C-alpha positions as CSV (number, residue, x, y, z in Angstrom):
1,X,-66.4,14.0,28.5
2,X,-65.0,17.5,29.1
3,X,-63.3,16.2,32.3
4,X,-61.7,13.3,30.4
5,X,-60.4,15.8,27.8
6,X,-58.9,17.9,30.4
7,X,-57.1,15.0,32.1
8,X,-55.7,13.8,28.8
9,X,-54.4,17.3,28.0
10,X,-52.7,17.5,31.4
11,X,-51.1,14.1,30.8
12,X,-49.7,15.3,27.5
13,X,-48.0,18.2,29.3
14,X,-46.2,15.9,31.7
15,X,-42.5,15.1,31.0
16,X,-42.3,11.9,28.9
17,X,-39.5,9.3,28.7
18,X,-37.2,9.9,25.7
19,X,-35.4,7.1,23.9
20,X,-31.7,7.5,24.2
21,X,-29.3,6.1,21.7
22,X,-27.3,3.3,23.2
23,X,-23.6,3.8,22.6
24,X,-21.7,0.7,21.5
25,X,-19.7,-1.0,24.2
26,X,-16.0,-0.5,23.6
27,X,-14.1,-3.6,22.6
28,X,-10.7,-4.5,24.1
29,X,-8.6,-5.6,21.2
30,X,-6.0,-8.3,21.2
31,X,-3.6,-7.5,18.3
32,X,-0.8,-9.8,17.1
33,X,2.1,-8.7,14.8
34,X,4.3,-11.6,13.5
35,X,7.7,-11.2,12.0
36,X,7.6,-11.0,8.2
37,X,8.8,-14.2,6.5
38,X,8.4,-12.8,2.9
39,X,11.8,-12.3,1.2
40,X,13.3,-8.9,1.8
41,X,10.1,-7.5,3.4
42,X,11.5,-5.0,5.9
43,X,8.4,-3.0,6.9
44,X,6.2,-3.5,10.0
45,X,2.6,-2.4,10.4
46,X,2.9,-0.4,13.7
47,X,5.6,1.8,15.2
48,X,6.3,1.8,19.0
49,X,4.4,5.0,19.5
50,X,1.3,3.6,17.7
51,X,1.6,0.6,20.1
52,X,1.6,3.0,23.0
53,X,-1.5,4.7,21.7
54,X,-3.3,1.3,21.4
55,X,-2.1,0.1,24.9
56,X,-3.2,3.3,26.5
57,X,-6.6,2.8,24.9
58,X,-6.9,-0.5,26.8
59,X,-5.8,-2.8,24.0
60,X,-3.3,-5.6,24.1
61,X,-0.5,-5.9,21.5
62,X,1.8,-8.9,21.2
63,X,4.8,-8.8,18.8
64,X,7.1,-11.5,17.7
65,X,10.7,-10.8,18.6
66,X,12.7,-8.8,16.0
67,X,9.5,-8.1,13.9
68,X,10.6,-4.5,13.6
69,X,14.3,-5.0,13.5
70,X,14.6,-4.5,9.7
71,X,12.9,-1.1,10.1
72,X,15.2,-0.3,13.0
73,X,12.6,-0.6,15.7
74,X,14.0,-3.0,18.3
75,X,12.1,-5.1,20.8
76,X,13.0,-2.8,23.7
77,X,11.3,0.1,22.1
78,X,8.1,-1.9,21.7
79,X,8.3,-3.4,25.2
80,X,8.8,0.1,26.7
81,X,5.5,1.2,25.1
82,X,3.5,-1.7,26.5
83,X,3.8,-4.5,23.9
84,X,4.4,-8.1,24.9
85,X,7.4,-9.5,23.1
86,X,7.2,-13.3,22.4
87,X,9.7,-15.7,20.8
88,X,7.2,-18.3,19.7
89,X,5.2,-17.2,16.6
90,X,2.3,-19.5,17.7
91,X,1.7,-17.0,20.6
92,X,1.2,-14.2,18.2
93,X,-1.4,-16.1,16.2
94,X,-3.4,-16.5,19.4
95,X,-4.5,-12.9,19.0
96,X,-7.9,-11.9,17.7
97,X,-6.5,-9.5,15.1
98,X,-3.4,-10.3,13.0
99,X,-1.8,-7.4,11.2
100,X,1.1,-7.9,8.8
101,X,2.5,-6.6,5.6
102,X,2.9,-9.5,3.2
103,X,0.0,-11.9,2.6
104,X,0.1,-14.9,5.0
105,X,1.7,-18.1,3.7
106,X,-0.1,-21.4,3.9
107,X,2.0,-22.2,6.9
108,X,1.0,-19.0,8.6
109,X,-2.7,-19.5,7.8
110,X,-2.4,-23.0,9.4
111,X,-1.4,-21.2,12.7
112,X,-4.4,-18.9,12.6
113,X,-7.5,-19.4,14.7
114,X,-11.0,-19.7,13.4
115,X,-12.9,-16.3,13.2
116,X,-9.8,-14.2,13.4
117,X,-9.4,-10.8,11.7
118,X,-6.6,-10.4,9.2
119,X,-5.1,-7.1,7.9
120,X,-2.5,-7.7,5.2
121,X,-1.6,-7.0,1.6
122,X,-3.4,-9.2,-1.0
123,X,-0.9,-9.0,-3.9
124,X,-3.2,-10.4,-6.6
125,X,-0.3,-10.9,-9.0
126,X,1.0,-13.8,-6.9
127,X,-2.2,-14.8,-5.2
128,X,-3.2,-18.5,-5.4
129,X,-6.6,-20.1,-4.9
130,X,-5.5,-22.4,-2.1
131,X,-4.5,-19.4,0.1
132,X,-8.1,-18.0,-0.3
133,X,-9.6,-21.4,0.4
134,X,-7.5,-21.8,3.5
135,X,-8.7,-18.4,4.9
136,X,-12.3,-19.2,4.1
137,X,-12.2,-22.6,5.7
138,X,-11.1,-20.9,9.0
139,X,-13.9,-18.4,8.8
140,X,-11.4,-15.5,8.7
141,X,-12.5,-11.9,8.1
142,X,-9.7,-10.6,5.8
143,X,-9.1,-7.0,4.7
144,X,-6.6,-6.1,2.0
145,X,-4.4,-3.0,2.4
146,X,-4.6,-2.3,-1.4
147,X,-8.4,-1.7,-1.2
148,X,-8.5,0.6,1.8
149,X,-10.0,3.9,1.0
150,X,-10.0,7.1,3.1
151,X,-12.7,9.8,3.5
152,X,-11.7,11.3,0.1
153,X,-12.2,7.9,-1.6
154,X,-8.5,7.6,-2.2
155,X,-6.7,4.2,-1.9
156,X,-4.8,5.4,1.1
157,X,-2.1,2.7,1.4
158,X,-1.5,2.6,-2.4
159,X,-1.2,6.3,-2.5
160,X,1.2,6.5,0.5
161,X,3.5,3.8,-0.9
162,X,3.3,5.3,-4.4
163,X,4.5,8.6,-3.1
164,X,7.4,6.9,-1.3
165,X,8.3,4.8,-4.4
166,X,8.1,7.7,-6.8
167,X,10.5,9.9,-4.7
168,X,12.8,7.0,-3.9
169,X,13.1,5.8,-7.5
170,X,14.8,9.1,-8.4
171,X,17.2,8.9,-5.5
172,X,18.1,5.3,-6.6
173,X,18.7,6.6,-10.1
174,X,21.0,9.3,-8.6
175,X,23.2,6.5,-7.2
176,X,23.5,4.6,-10.4
177,X,24.3,7.5,-12.7
178,X,27.2,8.5,-10.4
179,X,30.6,6.8,-10.3
180,X,29.8,4.7,-7.2
181,X,28.1,1.8,-9.1
182,X,29.9,2.2,-12.4
183,X,27.6,4.8,-13.9
184,X,28.4,7.8,-16.1
185,X,29.7,9.9,-13.2
186,X,26.9,12.4,-13.4
187,X,25.2,14.3,-10.7
188,X,21.5,13.8,-11.0
189,X,20.3,17.4,-11.3
190,X,22.1,20.5,-12.6
191,X,24.5,23.2,-11.7
192,X,25.2,26.6,-13.2
193,X,26.9,26.3,-16.6
194,X,26.5,22.5,-16.9
195,X,23.7,20.8,-18.8
196,X,21.2,19.1,-16.5
197,X,20.6,15.3,-16.3
198,X,17.7,14.3,-18.5
199,X,15.0,12.0,-17.0
200,X,12.1,10.4,-18.8
201,X,9.2,9.3,-16.7
202,X,6.7,6.8,-18.1
203,X,3.3,7.2,-16.3
204,X,1.6,10.3,-14.8
205,X,0.1,8.6,-11.8
206,X,1.1,9.1,-8.2
207,X,4.5,7.4,-8.7
208,X,5.2,9.4,-11.8
209,X,4.1,12.7,-10.1
210,X,6.4,12.2,-7.1
211,X,9.3,11.1,-9.2
212,X,8.9,14.2,-11.3
213,X,8.7,16.4,-8.2
214,X,11.9,14.9,-6.8
215,X,13.7,15.1,-10.1
216,X,12.7,18.7,-10.7
217,X,13.7,19.7,-7.1
218,X,17.2,18.2,-7.8
219,X,17.4,20.3,-11.0
220,X,17.0,17.6,-13.6
221,X,15.3,18.1,-17.0
222,X,12.1,16.0,-16.8
223,X,9.9,14.6,-19.5
224,X,6.7,12.8,-18.6
225,X,4.8,10.4,-21.0
226,X,1.3,8.9,-20.4
227,X,-1.5,7.6,-22.6
228,X,-4.0,9.8,-20.7
229,X,-4.3,13.6,-21.3
230,X,-6.3,13.8,-18.1
231,X,-3.5,12.3,-16.0
232,X,-0.9,14.5,-17.7
233,X,-2.9,17.6,-17.0
234,X,-3.5,16.6,-13.4
235,X,0.3,16.0,-12.9
236,X,1.0,19.4,-14.4
237,X,-1.4,21.1,-12.1
238,X,-0.3,19.2,-9.0
239,X,3.4,20.0,-9.6
240,X,2.6,23.7,-10.2
241,X,5.4,24.3,-12.7
242,X,5.8,23.7,-16.4
243,X,7.2,20.3,-17.3
244,X,7.4,18.6,-20.7
245,X,4.5,16.2,-21.0
246,X,3.4,14.1,-24.0
247,X,1.0,11.3,-24.8
248,X,2.8,8.1,-25.7
249,X,3.7,8.4,-29.4
250,X,6.3,5.8,-30.5
251,X,8.6,8.1,-32.4
252,X,8.6,10.9,-29.8
253,X,9.0,8.4,-27.0
254,X,11.9,6.6,-28.7
255,X,13.8,9.9,-29.3
256,X,13.4,11.0,-25.7
257,X,14.5,7.6,-24.3
258,X,17.5,7.2,-26.6
259,X,18.9,10.7,-25.6
260,X,18.1,10.7,-21.9
261,X,20.3,9.6,-18.9
262,X,17.5,7.9,-16.8
263,X,14.2,6.3,-17.6
264,X,11.7,5.6,-14.8
265,X,8.9,3.2,-15.8
266,X,5.7,3.8,-13.7
267,X,2.9,2.6,-15.9
268,X,0.4,0.4,-14.1
269,X,-2.5,-1.7,-15.3
270,X,-5.9,-1.8,-13.6
271,X,-5.9,-5.5,-14.1
272,X,-3.3,-8.0,-15.2
273,X,0.1,-7.1,-16.8
274,X,1.4,-3.6,-17.1
275,X,1.7,-2.5,-20.8
276,X,5.2,-3.0,-22.3
277,X,5.8,0.3,-24.0
278,X,9.6,0.3,-24.5
279,X,10.9,-2.4,-26.9
280,X,14.3,-4.2,-26.7
281,X,15.3,-2.4,-29.9
282,X,14.8,1.0,-28.2
283,X,16.7,0.0,-25.1
284,X,19.6,-1.1,-27.4
285,X,19.8,2.4,-28.8
286,X,20.1,4.1,-25.3
287,X,23.3,5.8,-24.3
288,X,25.9,3.6,-22.6
289,X,25.7,3.5,-18.8
290,X,22.2,5.1,-18.8
291,X,19.8,3.8,-16.2
292,X,16.4,2.2,-16.3
293,X,14.3,2.0,-13.0
294,X,11.3,-0.2,-13.7
295,X,8.8,0.4,-10.9
296,X,6.1,-1.6,-12.7
297,X,8.1,-4.8,-12.5
298,X,5.7,-6.3,-10.0
299,X,3.2,-6.3,-12.9
300,X,5.6,-7.6,-15.5
301,X,7.4,-4.3,-16.2
302,X,7.0,-1.7,-19.0
303,X,10.4,-2.5,-20.7
304,X,10.9,-5.5,-22.8
305,X,14.4,-6.1,-21.3
306,X,13.2,-6.0,-17.7
307,X,13.8,-9.0,-15.4
308,X,12.9,-9.2,-11.7
309,X,15.8,-8.4,-9.3
310,X,16.0,-8.0,-5.5
311,X,17.6,-5.7,-2.9
312,X,20.7,-7.9,-2.6
313,X,21.4,-8.0,-6.3
314,X,19.3,-5.0,-7.6
315,X,20.8,-4.4,-11.1
316,X,21.9,-6.1,-14.2
317,X,23.3,-4.7,-17.5
318,X,21.8,-5.3,-20.9
319,X,23.0,-3.4,-24.0
320,X,25.3,-1.5,-21.6
321,X,22.2,-0.1,-19.9
322,X,21.8,-0.5,-16.1
323,X,18.5,-2.1,-15.2
324,X,17.1,-1.7,-11.7
325,X,14.0,-4.0,-11.4
326,X,13.3,-4.5,-7.7
327,X,9.5,-5.1,-7.1
328,X,9.4,-3.8,-3.5
329,X,11.1,-0.5,-3.5
330,X,9.3,0.8,-0.4
331,X,11.2,-1.9,1.7
332,X,14.4,0.0,0.8
333,X,13.2,2.8,3.0
334,X,11.4,0.6,5.5
335,X,11.3,3.0,8.4
336,X,9.7,5.8,6.4
337,X,7.3,3.3,4.8
338,X,6.4,2.0,8.3
339,X,5.6,5.5,9.5
340,X,3.3,6.0,6.5
341,X,1.5,2.7,7.1
342,X,1.1,3.2,10.8
343,X,-0.7,6.5,10.2
344,X,-3.3,4.6,8.3
345,X,-3.7,1.4,10.4
346,X,-3.7,2.9,13.9
347,X,-6.9,5.0,13.5
348,X,-8.6,2.0,12.0
349,X,-7.7,-0.2,15.0
350,X,-8.7,2.5,17.5
351,X,-12.1,2.7,15.6
352,X,-12.6,-1.0,15.9
353,X,-12.3,-0.8,19.6
354,X,-14.3,2.4,20.1
355,X,-17.2,1.2,17.8
356,X,-17.5,-2.2,19.5
357,X,-16.0,-4.5,16.8
358,X,-15.1,-5.0,13.2
359,X,-18.7,-5.4,12.1
360,X,-19.7,-2.0,13.4
361,X,-16.7,-0.4,11.6
362,X,-17.5,-2.1,8.3
363,X,-21.1,-0.9,8.7
364,X,-20.1,2.7,9.4
365,X,-17.2,3.2,7.0
366,X,-17.4,2.5,3.3
367,X,-13.7,2.8,2.8
368,X,-13.0,0.0,5.2
369,X,-15.9,-2.0,3.8
370,X,-14.2,-1.8,0.4
371,X,-11.1,-3.6,1.8
372,X,-13.0,-6.7,3.0
373,X,-12.5,-9.6,0.6
374,X,-13.5,-12.4,3.0
375,X,-16.1,-11.9,5.7
376,X,-16.4,-14.7,8.3
377,X,-15.4,-17.2,5.6
378,X,-17.6,-15.9,2.8
379,X,-16.0,-14.5,-0.4
380,X,-17.2,-10.9,-0.7
381,X,-15.0,-9.6,-3.4
382,X,-16.7,-10.0,-6.8
383,X,-13.5,-9.9,-8.9
384,X,-11.8,-12.5,-6.8
385,X,-14.9,-14.7,-6.8
386,X,-15.1,-14.7,-10.6
387,X,-11.3,-15.1,-11.1
388,X,-10.9,-18.1,-8.7
389,X,-14.4,-19.7,-9.1
390,X,-15.8,-19.0,-5.6
391,X,-19.4,-18.2,-4.8
392,X,-19.8,-14.5,-4.2
393,X,-21.7,-13.1,-1.2
394,X,-22.8,-9.5,-1.0
395,X,-21.0,-8.0,2.0
396,X,-23.7,-5.3,2.5
397,X,-26.3,-8.0,2.9
398,X,-24.1,-10.1,5.2
399,X,-23.5,-7.1,7.5
400,X,-27.2,-6.0,7.4
401,X,-28.3,-9.5,8.4
402,X,-26.0,-9.5,11.4
403,X,-26.3,-5.9,12.4
């Protein structure tokens, strides 16, 4: 018995085999970028340098000819970095991953293969049930830019585009208060001895914050209105300087709007239409040649007089007030917007390859998981399922069952 105990003890002292974690096999990605067909969409998802990074990581990128032309990235730049340029869009849709800006049309979905991965915007304001059904029938795994979250739980694409739109809206206003487009002949800002231009900003979110930053930097006098004290306080703290802020009180708001030179509407709704906070009667009392920039027009606008315009015909006059109501302001600065987008998308694509596939990335990163609204043909977004009458499948359960 003692001998057996001694042998057992010696065996325990011998080196034992240890279980080693198996690293996921890297995936070689086949990425396709079609040219945007959506009206006046000038952005592209990846820059040539991002393509170079992906190609150097062993991935294949195919781009439809002139896909980046509107953002001033020509075919040669992409080709030099290793992308394959094709002239037939059908070749692009042979890729395993399709990445584009605007949601795919029914014609584009028809070109897609079964079980493809789609990265694009969702744009729920114009989304139709048949588009979702078409994606589900092809067993597509679809991710919406609007729902992507970063490590800080911030909606990364929404935040980046909001920063750009906020700053750009003030620069647009500067054009229309000058003489160039029949404005008042004012410089947006202020110089010594001359009263500064007055700007009212409706909304203290990211768009409002960056509009305020830009206007203050130019020397304008800024007033910010919002229904939330929390958002007003946050804007004040983020800007780091004192700026007039007020909750939305009709009399105070009307006085500010009827005496200012520029009003920027940046109030957004969580669901549905943005609140209309400025009546037609108030607009009629505004100073002649003053300017309205309605950033919220993609949700219906926050001015009663707003009507959708476009980049070719961006403004109209009503009550002698210039209205700028273009929904896609970021496309006006498409190159800058593309750089902002590529900083978000490129690491995600690299991670898909390094982790061994989209399922592994969804499993590992909650922010990416949040963006999935269709997984292999199953509707995984609860809000969309309820709104359009689809059966809802829990994404976490789907991933666990296949992991």
